[in-house]
N, C-alpha and C positions, 0 to 999 in steps of 0.2 A: 529639201522637201518643203520646209516652212516657206521659203522664198517663192517656190513654185506655186504653192497654194495661194499665197497673197496675190501673186501676179494674176492667177486665174480669177480671183474674186474681183480684182480691179477691172477685169475685162467683161464682167457680167452685165454691164449696161446694155450690150447688144441683145442679151437674152430677154430684156424687158419687152421686146417686140411681141413676144408670145404670152406675156403675163396678162391675166384677166383682172386682177385686183392687187392692191398693196395696202400696207398699214404703216403708220408713222407714229412713234411715241416720243414725247418730250417730257423731261423731268425738270420741274421748277424747284430751285433750292434758294432759301432765304432765311437769314437771321437778322433782325434789326440791330441798329447801333443805339445803345442806351447810355445815359449818364449815371452809371452804377458801378464804376471801378472803386477800389479801396479809398480813393480820395475824390470820388465823384467824376473820374475820368470817363471819356467816351470809350466804351468797350463793346465787343460783340455780345449779343444775348447768349450766344453759345458759350462764351467764357463765363458769363454769369451763371449759366446752368451748371457748368462744371464746379464752380466755386460755392454753389448753394444747392447741393444735390438733395437736400432734405425738403425742398420746397416743391409742392405740386408735382408736375411731371418732369422735373429737372433730372431725374435719374436716367432719362433718355439721352443725356448729353453724349455718352459714349456711343450708343447705337446711331445717333444722328451723325456724329463725326465719321463713323464707318460708312454710312450711306453716301457721304460726300466724296469718298474715294474708291468705293468698292468696284465700280465699273472697270477700273484699271486692272482688276483681276478677272472679272467675269468675261469681258469681251475677248481678251487673248485666249482664254480657256475655250470659248466657243469657236474661235477661228481655228485653233488646234484640232477641233473635232470636225472641221470641214463645213462649219456654218458660216453664214454671212450676216452677222448681227448688225443692227443699226440702232442709233439712239440720238436724240437731240437734247442738248443741255442748255438750261437757262439758270444762271447763277446771278443773284443780285450783286451790285457793287459793294453793298454793306457786307455781304458774306465773304466775298473775295478779300476785302480789306481786313475783315476779322481773322481770316486764316493767317495773314501776315502779322497782325497784332499779337496773335497767340503763338506765333512761331511754330505753326503746325506744318512743318516742312514735309511731313509724310503725306498730307492731303495735297499740298501744292505740287509736290513731285509727281504724285499720281495723276493730277490734272494736266501737268505739263506733258506727261507721256501720252495721255489721251488726245492732247491738242497738237503737239509738235511732231510726234512720231509719224513718219510717212506710212507706216503700217496701219495706223489708226485713222488716217484722214478719209479713207473710204467708208468708215464705219461710224464716226462721231462727228456730229455737226453742232456747233455752238449757235445759239440765238442771242442777239443783243437784247438789252432791256434798259430800263431806267436805273441809274446807279442807286438811288435811294428808295427803290420800290414805291414810287409815288403813283397814286391813282390819277390817271390823266385828266378826267373830266373836272376834278376839283383841284388840279394843280395849275398855278398861273401859267398862261400860255407862254409868257416870256421865259419860263424856266424849262420848257421842253428841251431846247437845245442844250442847256446846261446839264440836265440829267442824262441826255444821250451821249454827249461828248465826254462827260466824266466817266461813264461806264467804259467807253472805248479807250480812254486813257488808262484806266485801271487794267483792262484786259490786255492792252498792248504792253504795258509795263511788266506784267506777269508772264505773258506768253509770246511776245514779240509782234512786230508790225506785220510780218508775213501771215501769222495766224489770224490777225484781225482782218486782213483782206478777204479771208475765207468766210467771214461772218456775214451772211447775206439776208437772213431772216430776222424778224423782230418779234419779241413776245411782250405784250403789255402786262404789267403787274395787275393781278386780280382779274386778268382778261377784260379790263374795263375800258371799253371803247367810247370816246366822246361822241355825242351826237349833236352838240351845238355846232352849227356850220362853220363858224370861225375857228373853234378849237380843233375840230377834226382836220380842217384844211391846213392849219399851221402844223399840226402833228405830222401829217403826211409830208408836207413840205420839208420839215426838219429831218425826217427819216430819209427822204430821197437825197437831200443835201449831204447827209452823213454816209451815203453809199449803200443803204439798204434797198433790197429789191422786192421783198415781200413781207407781209405781216400775218401773224396768226391771230384769228379772231373767233369769238364765241358765236355759235349759230344764231342765238336769239338776240344778238346785238345788231343784226343787220336785217334788211328786207330787200325784196326786189324793187325795181324802179316804180312799179305800180302799187307798192305798199303791201303786197302779199308776202307771207313768209317764204323762205327759200323752198324751192321744190326739193323733193326727196333726192333726185339725182344730182343736183348741183351742189349739195353738201359734200359730195365726194369728188369734186373737181375743183381746180383753181378758179377763182372768181376775180373780177376786176372791181375793186372798191372805188367808187366815184364820190368825190366830195366837192360841194359848191359852197363858197363863202358868201357873206352878206354883200359883197361887191359883184357877185355873179361870176367870179373866176372859178374854174374847175381844175382839179388835180386828181390823178389816179394812182392806184397801187395794187399790185397783185396780192390776193389774200387766199390763204388756206383756212378751211373752216374746221374748228373744233366742234364736234357734235355734242349735244347735251348729254348729261348723265352725271352720276356720282363719280367725280374725277379719280380719286385715289383708288376706289374699288375697280374701276374700269381698267386703269393702267396697271394697278397692282396684280390683277388677275389676267392681264393681257387680252382683255375683251376686244380691242381693236383688231387683233389677228383673227379671232373667231367670227367677228362681224364681217371682216373682209372676205372670208371664205365664201360667203353667200352672195357676193357682188360680182358683176361682170363689167366688161368694157362699156363705155358710153361714147356717143358721137360728140366730138369737140372739133368744130370747124370741119376740115376735110379728113380727119383721122378718127380712129377708134382709140380712145385713151383708157388705160386701166383706172378703175375707181379707186380712190384713196381714202381710207379711214384715218383720221388724224385726231389724236388725243394728247392732252397735257395734264400732268398732276404733280402735286408736291412730291418730291422724291424721297422725303424722309418722314413726313408726318403720318402718324397712325400705324397701327399694328400691321395692316395689309402691306403698306409700302416697306416698313422696316423688316418684316418677316417673310411675307409671301412673294413679294415681287421677284427676288433673284431666281427662285426656282421656276416661277411662271414664265419669266423672261427666257430662261434656258430652254424650257419645254417648248415654247412657241417657236423658237428659232431652230430647234432640232426637228420639229414637225415640218417647218418650211424646207429644211434640208431633205427630209425623208419622203414627204408626201408630194404627189404630182397633181396638185389641185389648182395650179396657176396663180397662187398667192405668194407674194414675197414681201420682205421688209424693205422700205426705202425711207430716206430722209427727205425733208421738204424741198431743199434746193435741188437735190438729185432728181426728184420727180418733175419739178418745173423745167429743169434743163432737158430732160428726156422729151417732154412735150414740145419745147421750143426747137429741139433738134429735128423734129418732124415738120418744121415749117409753120407751126402755129405760134403767133405772137400774142401778147397780152390783150390786145384789143379784141381778140376773138373769144376771150373768156366771158362767161355770163356776167352781166353788169349787176352790181348790188350797191346799196347805200346804207348808211346808218339808220337805225330805227327811227320812226316818226318823221322822216324827211318828206315823205309823200304828203302827209298832213300839213307840214310846215310850208312847203313850197306852193301847195294849192291855196293856202291862206294868204301867202305873200302876193301871188299873182305874177304877171310878166314884168312889172316895173320893180326890179330888185334894188333895194338899198338897205343900208344898215338900220335906218329908222323903221322901215316897213318890216324887216325881220324881227326887230325888237317888239314892235306892236303886235305882230302875228303870234309870237311866242307868249306874250302876256295874255292875249285873248284866248289862245288855246288852253293855257294853264288855268284860266278862270272858268272855262266852260267844258273842259274834257278831262275827267279824272284819270284817264289812261295816258294822257300826254305828259311827257317829262323831258327835260333837257339835261338830266343827270347822267345820261349815258346808260350802258348796260354792262354788267360784269358776269363773272362765273356764277354768282348767286344774286338774285334780285330780291331776296328776302331781307336784306339789310341795306341801309342807305349809308353812303360815305359822307353825306353832308348833313342830313337832318339830325339835330341834337348835338352837333359838334361845332357850334359857333365859337366856343371857347378855345378850340384848336385852330379852326379855319381862319378866324379874324387875325390872330397873331401871325399865322403862317403867311397870309396875304400881305400883312403889313411888313413883315421881314423881307419878303420878296420885293416889294416896292422900294423899300429903303436900300436894299442891296443894289438894285439896278440904278437908282438915283445916285448912289455913292460911287459906283464903279464903272458903269457903262461908258461914260464919256472918257474916263481915265484910260480904260482899255483901248478905246478907239484911238486916242492920242498916243498911247504907248503900250503896245501889246505885252511888253514885259511886266506890266502891272499884274498879270495873272500868276507871275512867279513869286510875288511878294507874300510874306506870311499873313499880312492882314487880309488880302484877297482870298487866299486859300482857306484860312480858318473860317472866314465869314461864309464862303461858299459851302464848306463842309457842313456847317450848322444849318444852312438853308436846305441842303439836300437831305440831311438826316431828318429835319423837322417834317419834311413832306412824306415821310414813310407812312404807309397805310396802317401799320400796326397800332399807331397811336389813336386810331379810331376803331379798328376792327375789334379790339378787345373791350370796348365800352369805356364808360367813365370809371376813374379810379387811378391806380398806379400808372397806367399807360398815358393817360392825359396829364398826369403830374410830370412824367418824363418830358412830354411835349412842352409844357410850360417852362421847365428848366432849360431845355435846349433853346427855346425862343429867347429866354432871358440872356443866356450867354451870347447867342448870335446877335441880339440887339446891342449888347455892350460892345462887341467887336466892331460892329458897323459904326457905332457912335465914336469909338476910338479912332477908326479910320477917317 
């Protein structure tokens, strides 16, 4: 009976032809790597929480660990009840490595089940991300490829190359999309070269080609993110839109499902496509996610099973594949661009060059208080750059020295990447670029950053 039920659920794609709307939820999980082991070793912050339970909110270490593995219990339970649950998972490389360091085989085995079991592949979709949870606009462009490939290597080592082939979507740390034309172009170029087909982005980090905010309808459809660099070259990538809102409360209480109930199909090319509500939230932070999410998730999928309202749960790649199966290709998706691109290209004019782009950015920054090339993230109430010169300058210096030391050597002998010197230097570079060393403000976290830089600098000098 269990096999029959799973087979029926695997065939439900055909039923999407009558679906009016759908919802997609992603859970983002991350713990930074910090130099705080017993002898100053690099350890997961989760390990530090367990070892220092009397500090701050560290008593949440156990509940956090449970959050990282609990879907391996919840999803099979719902399948047994005749539901068709869906979820997308985004785990940073820091966190996956931390599970290995801590020898948390219970978490790893639960994630292997969700990832490798054929019974789960119709329900669980992984999203790629940067290994070290780096915020893209303030990360050296030369390190995009390093962060992307390091995560893929970590994921493949844990779950296998076949599992990695199924990872089609990409989730940016802090939902922070670059809007400098060269940074965004190189990011999309690196993602496409790594095999990704689409990217999840925040609603207010993009605009229509005429500079207007996204229309209400296109927030619930796949879009085509277009980027043009300072040489006039263009590149595109399919994008799903995370709508605005208080992330953890929205997902924790399964608001995407209840919003989707009120939506209908929309015209997309020559077809009517279901509207899709897409949300992502931290999967462990806060009382709502720790305590309320499991029951809210169960209740939403039971209602999908029992109610005939034309609303279902879908994952991102599944949704895009359904649309493409109807003969709609990505060039027919609504076109969007990163915020402030309209202003920038109007200022640059038709004669595009790196010098004219630089001059236009400088002029706009001097004369328009609303113009910024710092990108846009899940919250624009904080800056990832202002006030963090003491972190960013060493980070950029370490990146320059890393590439100066190793790039030519790797090109001459690819086996260089297998050496201890290369791997340890790379590890410290990726860890230093973690957003947490700025998100928490000046203090202990910036001190962690300084220590990681010191060690990484010494490793590169040694090499």
